[in-house]
N, C-alpha and C positions, 0 to 999 in steps of 0.2 A: 504494500500500500504506500503510495507516494505521500510525501509530507503534505501536499495540498489536499489529498483525499482524506488523510487522517484529520487535518484541521477542520474540514467540512463535516466529517463524521462527529468530531467532538462538539462542534457548534450545534449539530443536530441533537446530540444527547443533552447538551446544556439547555437547549430550547425545550426539550421534553421535560427535563427536571423542573424548569421554571414554570411550565404549564401545570405540572402536577402540584407544585408548591402553592401556586396561586389558587388552584382548584381546592386544595385541602384547606387553605385559609378561608376561602369563601364558604365551604361546607361547614367549617367549625363556627364561623360567624353566624350563619343561618341557624345552626343548631342552638346556639346560645340565645339568639333573638327569639326563637320559637319557645325555648324553655322558659325564658323570662315572661313572655306573653302568657303562657299557660299558667305559670305561678301567679301572676298578677290577676288572672281571671278568676281565681278561686277565692272564696270567702275565707276569712281567718278561721272560721269554725269548720271548714271542710276537712274531713279526715285525710284527704289526699294532699293537703298543703305541705306537710313535711316531706313527702316523697317528691313532690314537685320542686321543693327547694333543693333537695339532694340532686335532682337532675340539673338544676341551674348551676350548682356548685361544680358538678362534673363537667358540664359544657364549658363553664368558665375556665376550668383547669385545662381542658383540651385546647381551647383557643389560646390560652397563655403559652402552653407548650408548643403549639404549632407556630406561633409567632416567634418564639425563641429559636426554634429550629431553623428559621430563615433569617435570623439575625436581629430581630427586634427585641433587644434586651433592656435598653435604657428606657425607664418609665413605661415599661410594657403594660403592667397592670393598670397604671393610671390612665393610659391611653384607652384600654379596653373599657374601664369603668365609665370614662367620659363618653365614649362612642356608643356604648350599649345601655347606659343608664342602669347599671347592675344594682339590684336591691342590696342595701348595706348588710342585711342579714346573710346574704350569700357569700360575703367576703370572709366570714368566720369559717374556720375549718374547711378551707378550699380543698378541692381535689376529689378524686373518686372516693366515695364512702363505702367501706367494706362492711358487710353485715355478718 
């Protein structure tokens, strides 16, 4: 494989990686947005409210990790909270909750 072909091949791979990274970020953002909307739609007395909050926390963690994987590390959580209006209670005990 000539140097030119290798360079084109690597550029193609880099392009595919970038597309996958942006797609994963988009999916993680949509999942967080949906989880927040579902959580906020429930009354405080709803028995599913705690489970919905756990889903917000997990989606928040997934988006945080996805952003860090692509290099958004400075003020990562502050940017997410601002962009997605994350409920304050979801910021406690972030991450996937194991039962």
